[in-house]
Biopython code that builds the backbone (N, CA, C, O; Angstrom):
import numpy as np
from Bio.PDB.StructureBuilder import StructureBuilder

atoms = [
    (1, "MET", "N", (-110.903, -162.045, -78.663)),
    (1, "MET", "CA", (-111.882, -163.094, -78.448)),
    (1, "MET", "C", (-111.421, -164.004, -77.307)),
    (1, "MET", "O", (-110.253, -164.387, -77.241)),
    (2, "LYS", "N", (-112.325, -164.334, -76.434)),
    (2, "LYS", "CA", (-112.029, -165.186, -75.291)),
    (2, "LYS", "C", (-111.820, -166.626, -75.762)),
    (2, "LYS", "O", (-112.592, -167.136, -76.575)),
    (3, "THR", "N", (-110.776, -167.276, -75.250)),
    (3, "THR", "CA", (-110.439, -168.631, -75.684)),
    (3, "THR", "C", (-110.760, -169.683, -74.627)),
    (3, "THR", "O", (-110.251, -170.803, -74.687)),
    (4, "TYR", "N", (-111.598, -169.327, -73.669)),
    (4, "TYR", "CA", (-111.950, -170.259, -72.600)),
    (4, "TYR", "C", (-113.325, -169.909, -72.040)),
    (4, "TYR", "O", (-113.833, -168.803, -72.224)),
    (5, "ASP", "N", (-113.904, -170.882, -71.357)),
    (5, "ASP", "CA", (-115.093, -170.661, -70.539)),
    (5, "ASP", "C", (-114.716, -171.035, -69.113)),
    (5, "ASP", "O", (-114.058, -172.050, -68.883)),
    (6, "LEU", "N", (-115.128, -170.225, -68.171)),
    (6, "LEU", "CA", (-114.931, -170.503, -66.751)),
    (6, "LEU", "C", (-116.264, -170.983, -66.205)),
    (6, "LEU", "O", (-117.260, -170.261, -66.247)),
    (7, "VAL", "N", (-116.277, -172.210, -65.692)),
    (7, "VAL", "CA", (-117.521, -172.831, -65.254)),
    (7, "VAL", "C", (-117.386, -173.274, -63.799)),
    (7, "VAL", "O", (-116.416, -173.934, -63.428)),
    (8, "GLN", "N", (-118.363, -172.905, -62.988)),
    (8, "GLN", "CA", (-118.391, -173.393, -61.612)),
    (8, "GLN", "C", (-119.014, -174.782, -61.630)),
    (8, "GLN", "O", (-120.064, -174.994, -62.237)),
    (9, "ILE", "N", (-118.353, -175.730, -60.956)),
    (9, "ILE", "CA", (-118.841, -177.111, -60.954)),
    (9, "ILE", "C", (-118.982, -177.609, -59.520)),
    (9, "ILE", "O", (-118.415, -177.041, -58.587)),
    (10, "GLU", "N", (-119.739, -178.666, -59.370)),
    (10, "GLU", "CA", (-119.908, -179.279, -58.054)),
    (10, "GLU", "C", (-118.850, -180.359, -57.886)),
    (10, "GLU", "O", (-119.092, -181.538, -58.144)),
    (11, "ASN", "N", (-117.680, -179.929, -57.449)),
    (11, "ASN", "CA", (-116.556, -180.825, -57.236)),
    (11, "ASN", "C", (-115.806, -180.310, -56.017)),
    (11, "ASN", "O", (-115.421, -179.141, -55.983)),
    (12, "LYS", "N", (-115.592, -181.147, -55.026)),
    (12, "LYS", "CA", (-114.950, -180.717, -53.777)),
    (12, "LYS", "C", (-113.526, -180.231, -53.993)),
    (12, "LYS", "O", (-113.099, -179.252, -53.380)),
    (13, "GLU", "N", (-112.799, -180.906, -54.853)),
    (13, "GLU", "CA", (-111.392, -180.557, -55.059)),
    (13, "GLU", "C", (-111.206, -179.377, -56.003)),
    (13, "GLU", "O", (-110.324, -178.544, -55.792)),
    (14, "TYR", "N", (-112.027, -179.302, -57.034)),
    (14, "TYR", "CA", (-111.910, -178.250, -58.051)),
    (14, "TYR", "C", (-113.268, -177.566, -58.244)),
    (14, "TYR", "O", (-114.099, -178.065, -59.003)),
    (15, "PRO", "N", (-113.505, -176.448, -57.581)),
    (15, "PRO", "CA", (-114.810, -175.787, -57.733)),
    (15, "PRO", "C", (-114.993, -175.074, -59.077)),
    (15, "PRO", "O", (-116.116, -174.733, -59.450)),
    (16, "TYR", "N", (-113.894, -174.849, -59.805)),
    (16, "TYR", "CA", (-113.988, -174.158, -61.096)),
    (16, "TYR", "C", (-113.240, -174.932, -62.165)),
    (16, "TYR", "O", (-112.189, -175.523, -61.920)),
    (17, "PHE", "N", (-113.818, -174.908, -63.360)),
    (17, "PHE", "CA", (-113.299, -175.639, -64.509)),
    (17, "PHE", "C", (-113.065, -174.614, -65.618)),
    (17, "PHE", "O", (-113.970, -173.862, -65.980)),
    (18, "VAL", "N", (-111.853, -174.590, -66.149)),
    (18, "VAL", "CA", (-111.530, -173.723, -67.282)),
    (18, "VAL", "C", (-111.458, -174.616, -68.514)),
    (18, "VAL", "O", (-110.639, -175.533, -68.583)),
    (19, "ILE", "N", (-112.318, -174.341, -69.478)),
    (19, "ILE", "CA", (-112.433, -175.181, -70.668)),
    (19, "ILE", "C", (-112.014, -174.383, -71.896)),
    (19, "ILE", "O", (-112.536, -173.297, -72.146)),
    (20, "SER", "N", (-111.070, -174.927, -72.660)),
    (20, "SER", "CA", (-110.671, -174.250, -73.900)),
    (20, "SER", "C", (-111.855, -174.248, -74.862)),
    (20, "SER", "O", (-112.628, -175.205, -74.920)),
    (21, "THR", "N", (-111.984, -173.157, -75.615)),
    (21, "THR", "CA", (-113.116, -173.030, -76.542)),
    (21, "THR", "C", (-112.678, -172.991, -78.003)),
    (21, "THR", "O", (-113.503, -172.807, -78.897)),
    (22, "SER", "N", (-111.371, -173.165, -78.243)),
    (22, "SER", "CA", (-110.862, -173.185, -79.614)),
    (22, "SER", "C", (-109.464, -173.800, -79.617)),
    (22, "SER", "O", (-108.983, -174.282, -78.592)),
    (23, "TYR", "N", (-108.829, -173.775, -80.771)),
    (23, "TYR", "CA", (-107.468, -174.300, -80.896)),
    (23, "TYR", "C", (-106.441, -173.398, -80.212)),
    (23, "TYR", "O", (-105.286, -173.794, -80.057)),
    (24, "GLU", "N", (-106.839, -172.199, -79.804)),
    (24, "GLU", "CA", (-105.931, -171.284, -79.115)),
    (24, "GLU", "C", (-105.951, -171.573, -77.615)),
    (24, "GLU", "O", (-107.019, -171.748, -77.029)),
    (25, "THR", "N", (-104.785, -171.624, -77.001)),
    (25, "THR", "CA", (-104.705, -171.952, -75.587)),
    (25, "THR", "C", (-105.228, -170.826, -74.696)),
    (25, "THR", "O", (-104.970, -169.652, -74.963)),
    (26, "PRO", "N", (-105.951, -171.174, -73.654)),
    (26, "PRO", "CA", (-106.406, -170.167, -72.693)),
    (26, "PRO", "C", (-105.253, -169.535, -71.911)),
    (26, "PRO", "O", (-105.429, -168.490, -71.283)),
    (27, "LEU", "N", (-104.097, -170.152, -71.946)),
    (27, "LEU", "CA", (-102.953, -169.628, -71.189)),
    (27, "LEU", "C", (-102.516, -168.252, -71.669)),
    (27, "LEU", "O", (-101.852, -167.521, -70.933)),
    (28, "THR", "N", (-102.880, -167.893, -72.886)),
    (28, "THR", "CA", (-102.534, -166.557, -73.386)),
    (28, "THR", "C", (-103.403, -165.480, -72.745)),
    (28, "THR", "O", (-103.134, -164.287, -72.887)),
    (29, "GLN", "N", (-104.439, -165.906, -72.043)),
    (29, "GLN", "CA", (-105.360, -164.950, -71.416)),
    (29, "GLN", "C", (-105.419, -165.121, -69.899)),
    (29, "GLN", "O", (-106.474, -164.949, -69.287)),
    (30, "LEU", "N", (-104.282, -165.458, -69.300)),
    (30, "LEU", "CA", (-104.248, -165.675, -67.857)),
    (30, "LEU", "C", (-104.607, -164.419, -67.067)),
    (30, "LEU", "O", (-105.236, -164.520, -66.014)),
    (31, "SER", "N", (-104.223, -163.247, -67.551)),
    (31, "SER", "CA", (-104.553, -162.025, -66.807)),
    (31, "SER", "C", (-106.067, -161.807, -66.781)),
    (31, "SER", "O", (-106.617, -161.414, -65.752)),
    (32, "GLN", "N", (-106.736, -162.058, -67.893)),
    (32, "GLN", "CA", (-108.196, -161.931, -67.944)),
    (32, "GLN", "C", (-108.855, -162.971, -67.035)),
    (32, "GLN", "O", (-109.799, -162.657, -66.310)),
    (33, "LEU", "N", (-108.357, -164.200, -67.075)),
    (33, "LEU", "CA", (-108.889, -165.259, -66.223)),
    (33, "LEU", "C", (-108.691, -164.908, -64.750)),
    (33, "LEU", "O", (-109.592, -165.105, -63.934)),
    (34, "THR", "N", (-107.517, -164.391, -64.414)),
    (34, "THR", "CA", (-107.231, -163.996, -63.034)),
    (34, "THR", "C", (-108.218, -162.938, -62.554)),
    (34, "THR", "O", (-108.681, -162.988, -61.415)),
    (35, "GLN", "N", (-108.533, -161.993, -63.410)),
    (35, "GLN", "CA", (-109.523, -160.973, -63.045)),
    (35, "GLN", "C", (-110.880, -161.605, -62.750)),
    (35, "GLN", "O", (-111.545, -161.233, -61.783)),
    (36, "GLU", "N", (-111.283, -162.545, -63.568)),
    (36, "GLU", "CA", (-112.567, -163.222, -63.339)),
    (36, "GLU", "C", (-112.560, -163.986, -62.020)),
    (36, "GLU", "O", (-113.521, -163.929, -61.253)),
    (37, "LEU", "N", (-111.468, -164.701, -61.765)),
    (37, "LEU", "CA", (-111.372, -165.494, -60.540)),
    (37, "LEU", "C", (-111.310, -164.611, -59.296)),
    (37, "LEU", "O", (-111.794, -165.004, -58.235)),
    (38, "SER", "N", (-110.725, -163.435, -59.416)),
    (38, "SER", "CA", (-110.592, -162.515, -58.280)),
    (38, "SER", "C", (-111.943, -162.110, -57.706)),
    (38, "SER", "O", (-112.036, -161.776, -56.525)),
    (39, "ALA", "N", (-112.963, -162.135, -58.506)),
    (39, "ALA", "CA", (-114.305, -161.772, -58.035)),
    (39, "ALA", "C", (-114.795, -162.722, -56.943)),
    (39, "ALA", "O", (-115.665, -162.354, -56.153)),
    (40, "TYR", "N", (-114.248, -163.938, -56.888)),
    (40, "TYR", "CA", (-114.691, -164.922, -55.900)),
    (40, "TYR", "C", (-113.984, -164.761, -54.558)),
    (40, "TYR", "O", (-114.458, -165.294, -53.554)),
    (41, "GLN", "N", (-112.871, -164.045, -54.513)),
    (41, "GLN", "CA", (-112.138, -163.697, -53.293)),
    (41, "GLN", "C", (-111.873, -164.887, -52.375)),
    (41, "GLN", "O", (-111.919, -164.754, -51.152)),
    (42, "ASN", "N", (-111.604, -166.014, -52.946)),
    (42, "ASN", "CA", (-111.271, -167.213, -52.183)),
    (42, "ASN", "C", (-110.058, -167.881, -52.803)),
    (42, "ASN", "O", (-109.713, -167.629, -53.957)),
    (43, "ALA", "N", (-109.421, -168.733, -52.024)),
    (43, "ALA", "CA", (-108.327, -169.548, -52.537)),
    (43, "ALA", "C", (-108.893, -170.927, -52.874)),
    (43, "ALA", "O", (-109.678, -171.485, -52.108)),
    (44, "PHE", "N", (-108.491, -171.469, -54.019)),
    (44, "PHE", "CA", (-108.976, -172.778, -54.435)),
    (44, "PHE", "C", (-108.130, -173.294, -55.590)),
    (44, "PHE", "O", (-107.388, -172.547, -56.227)),
    (45, "LYS", "N", (-108.264, -174.596, -55.842)),
    (45, "LYS", "CA", (-107.636, -175.200, -57.013)),
    (45, "LYS", "C", (-108.644, -175.183, -58.155)),
    (45, "LYS", "O", (-109.847, -175.333, -57.946)),
    (46, "ILE", "N", (-108.133, -175.001, -59.352)),
    (46, "ILE", "CA", (-108.986, -175.076, -60.537)),
    (46, "ILE", "C", (-108.398, -176.111, -61.485)),
    (46, "ILE", "O", (-107.211, -176.433, -61.421)),
    (47, "VAL", "N", (-109.236, -176.616, -62.351)),
    (47, "VAL", "CA", (-108.776, -177.579, -63.343)),
    (47, "VAL", "C", (-108.969, -176.972, -64.731)),
    (47, "VAL", "O", (-109.966, -176.303, -65.003)),
    (48, "PHE", "N", (-108.006, -177.218, -65.586)),
    (48, "PHE", "CA", (-108.038, -176.765, -66.977)),
    (48, "PHE", "C", (-108.226, -177.979, -67.874)),
    (48, "PHE", "O", (-107.634, -179.033, -67.643)),
    (49, "ASP", "N", (-109.052, -177.821, -68.898)),
    (49, "ASP", "CA", (-109.189, -178.842, -69.939)),
    (49, "ASP", "C", (-108.771, -178.195, -71.257)),
    (49, "ASP", "O", (-109.477, -177.341, -71.793)),
    (50, "PHE", "N", (-107.623, -178.612, -71.766)),
    (50, "PHE", "CA", (-107.062, -178.071, -73.002)),
    (50, "PHE", "C", (-107.392, -178.948, -74.216)),
    (50, "PHE", "O", (-106.651, -178.938, -75.199)),
    (51, "LEU", "N", (-108.481, -179.698, -74.157)),
    (51, "LEU", "CA", (-108.823, -180.640, -75.227)),
    (51, "LEU", "C", (-108.820, -179.997, -76.607)),
    (51, "LEU", "O", (-108.240, -180.550, -77.541)),
    (52, "LEU", "N", (-109.450, -178.854, -76.749)),
    (52, "LEU", "CA", (-109.598, -178.266, -78.080)),
    (52, "LEU", "C", (-108.308, -177.675, -78.623)),
    (52, "LEU", "O", (-108.186, -177.476, -79.831)),
    (53, "CYS", "N", (-107.342, -177.390, -77.755)),
    (53, "CYS", "CA", (-106.076, -176.833, -78.242)),
    (53, "CYS", "C", (-104.916, -177.830, -78.163)),
    (53, "CYS", "O", (-103.921, -177.663, -78.869)),
    (54, "SER", "N", (-105.022, -178.860, -77.321)),
    (54, "SER", "CA", (-103.945, -179.852, -77.195)),
    (54, "SER", "C", (-104.344, -181.230, -77.688)),
    (54, "SER", "O", (-103.495, -182.108, -77.845)),
    (55, "GLY", "N", (-105.627, -181.422, -77.933)),
    (55, "GLY", "CA", (-106.098, -182.734, -78.335)),
    (55, "GLY", "C", (-106.279, -183.644, -77.129)),
    (55, "GLY", "O", (-106.052, -183.238, -75.989)),
    (56, "ASN", "N", (-106.684, -184.861, -77.392)),
    (56, "ASN", "CA", (-106.904, -185.831, -76.320)),
    (56, "ASN", "C", (-105.581, -186.523, -76.003)),
    (56, "ASN", "O", (-105.388, -187.705, -76.289)),
    (57, "SER", "N", (-104.685, -185.753, -75.406)),
    (57, "SER", "CA", (-103.328, -186.227, -75.135)),
    (57, "SER", "C", (-103.039, -186.167, -73.640)),
    (57, "SER", "O", (-103.900, -185.791, -72.845)),
    (58, "SER", "N", (-101.831, -186.536, -73.270)),
    (58, "SER", "CA", (-101.433, -186.470, -71.863)),
    (58, "SER", "C", (-101.326, -185.029, -71.368)),
    (58, "SER", "O", (-101.245, -184.804, -70.161)),
    (59, "ASP", "N", (-101.323, -184.058, -72.263)),
    (59, "ASP", "CA", (-101.280, -182.641, -71.884)),
    (59, "ASP", "C", (-102.666, -182.008, -71.823)),
    (59, "ASP", "O", (-102.792, -180.783, -71.826)),
    (60, "ARG", "N", (-103.680, -182.817, -71.770)),
    (60, "ARG", "CA", (-105.051, -182.291, -71.805)),
    (60, "ARG", "C", (-105.469, -181.599, -70.506)),
    (60, "ARG", "O", (-105.958, -180.470, -70.548)),
    (61, "PHE", "N", (-105.291, -182.240, -69.372)),
    (61, "PHE", "CA", (-105.771, -181.705, -68.094)),
    (61, "PHE", "C", (-104.632, -181.200, -67.215)),
    (61, "PHE", "O", (-103.585, -181.837, -67.091)),
    (62, "TYR", "N", (-104.866, -180.036, -66.607)),
    (62, "TYR", "CA", (-103.928, -179.462, -65.642)),
    (62, "TYR", "C", (-104.714, -178.897, -64.474)),
    (62, "TYR", "O", (-105.876, -178.516, -64.615)),
    (63, "GLU", "N", (-104.070, -178.850, -63.329)),
    (63, "GLU", "CA", (-104.633, -178.149, -62.184)),
    (63, "GLU", "C", (-103.712, -176.986, -61.842)),
    (63, "GLU", "O", (-102.528, -176.995, -62.179)),
    (64, "ALA", "N", (-104.269, -175.991, -61.174)),
    (64, "ALA", "CA", (-103.485, -174.844, -60.707)),
    (64, "ALA", "C", (-104.148, -174.298, -59.452)),
    (64, "ALA", "O", (-105.329, -174.538, -59.199)),
    (65, "PHE", "N", (-103.372, -173.563, -58.678)),
    (65, "PHE", "CA", (-103.885, -172.977, -57.441)),
    (65, "PHE", "C", (-104.086, -171.480, -57.621)),
    (65, "PHE", "O", (-103.205, -170.768, -58.102)),
    (66, "PHE", "N", (-105.259, -171.023, -57.227)),
    (66, "PHE", "CA", (-105.578, -169.596, -57.211)),
    (66, "PHE", "C", (-105.597, -169.168, -55.753)),
    (66, "PHE", "O", (-106.357, -169.723, -54.959)),
    (67, "ASP", "N", (-104.771, -168.188, -55.384)),
    (67, "ASP", "CA", (-104.636, -167.803, -53.972)),
    (67, "ASP", "C", (-105.629, -166.736, -53.511)),
    (67, "ASP", "O", (-105.518, -166.226, -52.396)),
    (68, "GLY", "N", (-106.580, -166.404, -54.346)),
    (68, "GLY", "CA", (-107.553, -165.367, -54.026)),
    (68, "GLY", "C", (-107.263, -164.068, -54.754)),
    (68, "GLY", "O", (-108.122, -163.193, -54.871)),
    (69, "LYS", "N", (-106.011, -163.960, -55.251)),
    (69, "LYS", "CA", (-105.605, -162.759, -55.985)),
    (69, "LYS", "C", (-104.999, -163.085, -57.340)),
    (69, "LYS", "O", (-105.187, -162.354, -58.312)),
    (70, "GLU", "N", (-104.262, -164.207, -57.390)),
    (70, "GLU", "CA", (-103.623, -164.569, -58.653)),
    (70, "GLU", "C", (-103.455, -166.074, -58.782)),
    (70, "GLU", "O", (-103.447, -166.809, -57.794)),
    (71, "LEU", "N", (-103.320, -166.510, -60.028)),
    (71, "LEU", "CA", (-102.984, -167.907, -60.299)),
    (71, "LEU", "C", (-101.496, -168.080, -60.045)),
    (71, "LEU", "O", (-100.678, -167.336, -60.585)),
    (72, "ILE", "N", (-101.153, -169.042, -59.238)),
    (72, "ILE", "CA", (-99.750, -169.303, -58.936)),
    (72, "ILE", "C", (-99.178, -170.141, -60.080)),
    (72, "ILE", "O", (-99.491, -171.324, -60.217)),
    (73, "LYS", "N", (-98.344, -169.514, -60.889)),
    (73, "LYS", "CA", (-97.841, -170.175, -62.102)),
    (73, "LYS", "C", (-97.034, -171.431, -61.797)),
    (73, "LYS", "O", (-97.045, -172.380, -62.581)),
    (74, "THR", "N", (-96.332, -171.446, -60.662)),
    (74, "THR", "CA", (-95.534, -172.623, -60.309)),
    (74, "THR", "C", (-96.398, -173.783, -59.807)),
    (74, "THR", "O", (-95.895, -174.885, -59.591)),
    (75, "SER", "N", (-97.695, -173.534, -59.623)),
    (75, "SER", "CA", (-98.580, -174.592, -59.122)),
    (75, "SER", "C", (-99.196, -175.436, -60.241)),
    (75, "SER", "O", (-99.848, -176.442, -59.962)),
    (76, "PHE", "N", (-99.001, -175.043, -61.495)),
    (76, "PHE", "CA", (-99.581, -175.810, -62.600)),
    (76, "PHE", "C", (-99.010, -177.224, -62.599)),
    (76, "PHE", "O", (-97.795, -177.424, -62.577)),
    (77, "LYS", "N", (-99.912, -178.193, -62.624)),
    (77, "LYS", "CA", (-99.505, -179.597, -62.553)),
    (77, "LYS", "C", (-100.369, -180.407, -63.513)),
    (77, "LYS", "O", (-101.593, -180.271, -63.529)),
    (78, "ASN", "N", (-99.729, -181.235, -64.298)),
    (78, "ASN", "CA", (-100.431, -182.103, -65.238)),
    (78, "ASN", "C", (-101.242, -183.151, -64.478)),
    (78, "ASN", "O", (-100.771, -183.717, -63.492)),
    (79, "LEU", "N", (-102.456, -183.400, -64.943)),
    (79, "LEU", "CA", (-103.323, -184.417, -64.347)),
    (79, "LEU", "C", (-103.546, -185.547, -65.337)),
    (79, "LEU", "O", (-103.775, -185.313, -66.524)),
    (80, "ASN", "N", (-103.477, -186.754, -64.846)),
    (80, "ASN", "CA", (-103.787, -187.929, -65.654)),
    (80, "ASN", "C", (-105.119, -188.472, -65.153)),
    (80, "ASN", "O", (-105.168, -189.178, -64.146)),
    (81, "LEU", "N", (-106.188, -188.145, -65.853)),
    (81, "LEU", "CA", (-107.528, -188.537, -65.416)),
    (81, "LEU", "C", (-108.008, -189.779, -66.149)),
    (81, "LEU", "O", (-107.931, -189.862, -67.375)),
    (82, "ASP", "N", (-108.494, -190.723, -65.398)),
    (82, "ASP", "CA", (-109.070, -191.954, -65.914)),
    (82, "ASP", "C", (-110.258, -191.640, -66.834)),
    (82, "ASP", "O", (-110.940, -190.633, -66.646)),
    (83, "LYS", "N", (-110.497, -192.486, -67.807)),
    (83, "LYS", "CA", (-111.604, -192.276, -68.755)),
    (83, "LYS", "C", (-112.964, -192.164, -68.059)),
    (83, "LYS", "O", (-113.883, -191.542, -68.592)),
    (84, "LYS", "N", (-113.094, -192.761, -66.879)),
    (84, "LYS", "CA", (-114.370, -192.729, -66.163)),
    (84, "LYS", "C", (-114.442, -191.588, -65.151)),
    (84, "LYS", "O", (-115.413, -191.493, -64.400)),
    (85, "ASN", "N", (-113.443, -190.736, -65.119)),
    (85, "ASN", "CA", (-113.415, -189.624, -64.173)),
    (85, "ASN", "C", (-114.570, -188.661, -64.439)),
    (85, "ASN", "O", (-114.906, -188.389, -65.592)),
    (86, "GLU", "N", (-115.171, -188.152, -63.377)),
    (86, "GLU", "CA", (-116.330, -187.254, -63.516)),
    (86, "GLU", "C", (-115.981, -185.958, -64.244)),
    (86, "GLU", "O", (-116.854, -185.353, -64.866)),
    (87, "LEU", "N", (-114.722, -185.519, -64.178)),
    (87, "LEU", "CA", (-114.326, -184.304, -64.892)),
    (87, "LEU", "C", (-114.342, -184.528, -66.403)),
    (87, "LEU", "O", (-114.718, -183.634, -67.161)),
    (88, "ARG", "N", (-113.937, -185.709, -66.838)),
    (88, "ARG", "CA", (-114.013, -186.036, -68.270)),
    (88, "ARG", "C", (-115.471, -186.076, -68.736)),
    (88, "ARG", "O", (-115.803, -185.603, -69.824)),
    (89, "LYS", "N", (-116.331, -186.649, -67.891)),
    (89, "LYS", "CA", (-117.753, -186.726, -68.240)),
    (89, "LYS", "C", (-118.353, -185.325, -68.314)),
    (89, "LYS", "O", (-119.114, -185.021, -69.232)),
    (90, "PHE", "N", (-118.012, -184.475, -67.347)),
    (90, "PHE", "CA", (-118.510, -183.099, -67.368)),
    (90, "PHE", "C", (-118.079, -182.407, -68.656)),
    (90, "PHE", "O", (-118.877, -181.742, -69.316)),
    (91, "SER", "N", (-116.808, -182.574, -69.001)),
    (91, "SER", "CA", (-116.267, -181.951, -70.204)),
    (91, "SER", "C", (-117.003, -182.439, -71.452)),
    (91, "SER", "O", (-117.357, -181.641, -72.319)),
    (92, "CYS", "N", (-117.231, -183.734, -71.538)),
    (92, "CYS", "CA", (-117.951, -184.309, -72.680)),
    (92, "CYS", "C", (-119.352, -183.708, -72.789)),
    (92, "CYS", "O", (-119.783, -183.309, -73.870)),
    (93, "ASP", "N", (-120.051, -183.649, -71.667)),
    (93, "ASP", "CA", (-121.399, -183.069, -71.662)),
    (93, "ASP", "C", (-121.360, -181.603, -72.067)),
    (93, "ASP", "O", (-122.243, -181.122, -72.777)),
    (94, "TYR", "N", (-120.338, -180.899, -71.614)),
    (94, "TYR", "CA", (-120.207, -179.478, -71.938)),
    (94, "TYR", "C", (-120.045, -179.287, -73.450)),
    (94, "TYR", "O", (-120.710, -178.446, -74.055)),
    (95, "PHE", "N", (-119.157, -180.074, -74.042)),
    (95, "PHE", "CA", (-118.932, -179.947, -75.486)),
    (95, "PHE", "C", (-120.127, -180.433, -76.304)),
    (95, "PHE", "O", (-120.374, -179.928, -77.399)),
    (96, "ARG", "N", (-120.861, -181.398, -75.787)),
    (96, "ARG", "CA", (-122.064, -181.845, -76.491)),
    (96, "ARG", "C", (-123.088, -180.712, -76.557)),
    (96, "ARG", "O", (-123.872, -180.628, -77.503)),
    (97, "ASN", "N", (-123.074, -179.849, -75.551)),
    (97, "ASN", "CA", (-123.981, -178.698, -75.524)),
    (97, "ASN", "C", (-123.387, -177.449, -76.167)),
    (97, "ASN", "O", (-124.076, -176.439, -76.311)),
    (98, "HIS", "N", (-122.123, -177.512, -76.553)),
    (98, "HIS", "CA", (-121.444, -176.390, -77.214)),
    (98, "HIS", "C", (-120.708, -176.919, -78.451)),
    (98, "HIS", "O", (-119.497, -176.744, -78.583)),
    (99, "LYS", "N", (-121.434, -177.551, -79.330)),
    (99, "LYS", "CA", (-120.852, -178.200, -80.508)),
    (99, "LYS", "C", (-120.100, -177.234, -81.406)),
    (99, "LYS", "O", (-119.175, -177.634, -82.113)),
    (100, "ASP", "N", (-120.484, -175.973, -81.384)),
    (100, "ASP", "CA", (-119.806, -174.980, -82.219)),
    (100, "ASP", "C", (-118.331, -174.838, -81.841)),
    (100, "ASP", "O", (-117.507, -174.517, -82.697)),
    (101, "TYR", "N", (-117.987, -175.071, -80.575)),
    (101, "TYR", "CA", (-116.583, -175.001, -80.156)),
    (101, "TYR", "C", (-115.741, -176.071, -80.849)),
    (101, "TYR", "O", (-114.570, -175.844, -81.150)),
    (102, "LEU", "N", (-116.332, -177.224, -81.099)),
    (102, "LEU", "CA", (-115.595, -178.347, -81.681)),
    (102, "LEU", "C", (-115.064, -178.030, -83.074)),
    (102, "LEU", "O", (-114.017, -178.541, -83.470)),
    (103, "GLU", "N", (-115.769, -177.202, -83.807)),
    (103, "GLU", "CA", (-115.367, -176.883, -85.177)),
    (103, "GLU", "C", (-114.082, -176.068, -85.244)),
    (103, "GLU", "O", (-113.378, -176.102, -86.254)),
    (104, "ASN", "N", (-113.775, -175.345, -84.193)),
    (104, "ASN", "CA", (-112.588, -174.486, -84.168)),
    (104, "ASN", "C", (-111.536, -175.098, -83.243)),
    (104, "ASN", "O", (-111.011, -174.432, -82.351)),
    (105, "SER", "N", (-111.240, -176.376, -83.471)),
    (105, "SER", "CA", (-110.335, -177.111, -82.582)),
    (105, "SER", "C", (-109.338, -177.946, -83.379)),
    (105, "SER", "O", (-109.386, -178.001, -84.608)),
    (106, "VAL", "N", (-108.432, -178.594, -82.645)),
    (106, "VAL", "CA", (-107.452, -179.482, -83.274)),
    (106, "VAL", "C", (-107.965, -180.925, -83.357)),
    (106, "VAL", "O", (-107.244, -181.807, -83.823)),
    (107, "LEU", "N", (-109.179, -181.170, -82.919)),
    (107, "LEU", "CA", (-109.724, -182.529, -82.910)),
    (107, "LEU", "C", (-110.025, -183.023, -84.324)),
    (107, "LEU", "O", (-110.393, -182.249, -85.208)),
    (108, "ASN", "N", (-109.858, -184.331, -84.512)),
    (108, "ASN", "CA", (-110.211, -184.903, -85.812)),
    (108, "ASN", "C", (-111.720, -185.170, -85.866)),
    (108, "ASN", "O", (-112.411, -185.065, -84.853)),
    (109, "THR", "N", (-112.212, -185.507, -87.029)),
    (109, "THR", "CA", (-113.646, -185.707, -87.241)),
    (109, "THR", "C", (-114.206, -186.798, -86.333)),
    (109, "THR", "O", (-115.304, -186.658, -85.795)),
    (110, "TYR", "N", (-113.462, -187.870, -86.165)),
    (110, "TYR", "CA", (-113.909, -188.987, -85.328)),
    (110, "TYR", "C", (-114.095, -188.539, -83.878)),
    (110, "TYR", "O", (-115.105, -188.867, -83.254)),
    (111, "GLN", "N", (-113.131, -187.795, -83.339)),
    (111, "GLN", "CA", (-113.224, -187.308, -81.960)),
    (111, "GLN", "C", (-114.407, -186.353, -81.790)),
    (111, "GLN", "O", (-115.111, -186.399, -80.782)),
    (112, "LYS", "N", (-114.615, -185.501, -82.770)),
    (112, "LYS", "CA", (-115.750, -184.568, -82.714)),
    (112, "LYS", "C", (-117.068, -185.334, -82.685)),
    (112, "LYS", "O", (-117.964, -185.007, -81.907)),
    (113, "LYS", "N", (-117.186, -186.350, -83.533)),
    (113, "LYS", "CA", (-118.415, -187.152, -83.589)),
    (113, "LYS", "C", (-118.664, -187.867, -82.260)),
    (113, "LYS", "O", (-119.801, -187.947, -81.794)),
    (114, "MET", "N", (-117.597, -188.382, -81.659)),
    (114, "MET", "CA", (-117.737, -189.055, -80.367)),
    (114, "MET", "C", (-118.307, -188.097, -79.326)),
    (114, "MET", "O", (-119.246, -188.442, -78.609)),
    (115, "LEU", "N", (-117.745, -186.907, -79.244)),
    (115, "LEU", "CA", (-118.227, -185.921, -78.275)),
    (115, "LEU", "C", (-119.667, -185.506, -78.568)),
    (115, "LEU", "O", (-120.470, -185.354, -77.648)),
    (116, "GLU", "N", (-119.988, -185.326, -79.828)),
    (116, "GLU", "CA", (-121.354, -184.948, -80.207)),
    (116, "GLU", "C", (-122.370, -186.011, -79.793)),
    (116, "GLU", "O", (-123.528, -185.700, -79.512)),
    (117, "LYS", "N", (-121.924, -187.276, -79.759)),
    (117, "LYS", "CA", (-122.804, -188.376, -79.358)),
    (117, "LYS", "C", (-122.775, -188.630, -77.853)),
    (117, "LYS", "O", (-123.490, -189.500, -77.356)),
    (118, "GLY", "N", (-121.944, -187.867, -77.122)),
    (118, "GLY", "CA", (-121.867, -188.037, -75.674)),
    (118, "GLY", "C", (-120.918, -189.121, -75.226)),
    (118, "GLY", "O", (-121.001, -189.591, -74.091)),
    (119, "ILE", "N", (-120.010, -189.529, -76.106)),
    (119, "ILE", "CA", (-119.018, -190.544, -75.753)),
    (119, "ILE", "C", (-117.811, -189.842, -75.146)),
    (119, "ILE", "O", (-117.201, -188.980, -75.778)),
    (120, "VAL", "N", (-117.474, -190.215, -73.921)),
    (120, "VAL", "CA", (-116.378, -189.578, -73.198)),
    (120, "VAL", "C", (-115.044, -189.967, -73.820)),
    (120, "VAL", "O", (-114.766, -191.146, -74.039)),
    (121, "ILE", "N", (-114.219, -188.954, -74.102)),
    (121, "ILE", "CA", (-112.860, -189.229, -74.591)),
    (121, "ILE", "C", (-111.864, -188.628, -73.620)),
    (121, "ILE", "O", (-110.655, -188.736, -73.828)),
]
sb = StructureBuilder()
sb.init_structure("model")
sb.init_model(0)
sb.init_chain("A")
sb.init_seg("    ")
for serial, (resi, resn, name, xyz) in enumerate(atoms, 1):
    if name == "N":
        sb.init_residue(resn, " ", resi, " ")
    sb.init_atom(name, np.array(xyz, "f"), 0.0, 1.0, " ", f" {name:<3s}", serial, name[0])
structure = sb.get_structure()
């Protein structure tokens, strides 16, 4: 079962967003993700949102560089995004439209309710 969704977004710095879809980390499926990204045949940075597997913690967001063929593992870097950041808002909207993902996560009931109501966390 796939543990992430790959979403193309309108963001100059990060054209693709990898969103965890359960309590299992998408990092276990890097080879599958790399295959998907290879179809685009370009080099770019991507952002990961590990909310459902890491919680709303400092380990939630990461960026990585895709060189057109593979994800460069040494390029993974933790991101500290402000609560008003557009990536957080995108993520909130995404989960509000995919509420079923929230049930299979490490989030507590309060956090799930906030996302369901469109409150950015």
